[in-house]
C-alpha positions, 0 to 999 in steps of 0.5 A, spaced: 499 499 500 505 504 501 508 504 494 501 505 491 501 511 495 507 513 494 505 513 486 499 517 487 502 523 491 507 523 487 513 521 492 519 517 489 520 512 494 515 510 500 520 512 505 519 519 504 512 518 506 515 517 513 517 524 513 511 528 510 504 524 514 504 522 521 501 515 523 494 518 523 494 520 517 498 514 514 492 510 518 488 513 514 490 513 508 490 505 509 483 506 511 480 509 505 485 505 500 481 498 504 474 502 502 476 505 495 482 501 492 487 505 488 493 504 483 494 498 479 491 493 483 484 497 482 485 498 475 486 491 474 480 489 478 475 493 473 478 490 467 476 482 470 470 486 471 468 487 465 472 481 461 468 476 466 462 480 464 463 479 457 467 472 458 460 470 462 456 472 457 459 469 450 462 463 454 460 457 456 461 457 464 461 463 469 467 467 470 470 472 476 474 478 475 481 474 478 480 469 473 482 475 468 488 479 474 495 479 472 496 478 480 490 475 484 488 479 490 491 476 497 487 471 500 485 473 507 489 470 513 487 464 516 484 466 523 483 461 529 475 464 528 475 461 520 479 456 521 474 453 527 468 455 522 471 451 516 472 445 521 465 445 523 462 446 517 468 440 514 464 436 520 457 436 517 460 432 511 464 427 514 459 422 517 462 422 524 456 424 529 459 426 536 452 428 539 
């Protein structure tokens, strides 16, 4: 995110942002980026959205924007809650009943 912000602000390197922005301002930019991404990732996403709609309309299967993106979006990091939910979901289909 820091490199994207440096490019968007015309700053030659993200380290210079430390001199220009306070920690609170940087946190504001990061929050803004999560709500409204900018830069090449956002452009790839928009192009992937258009390509997936057209390919789905004229193709034989359903596509997602990620299918047409050069770099895929990062997967969410596993948290204990997500892992537990996945295990509970998988156990419903395993045939093992512990009740």
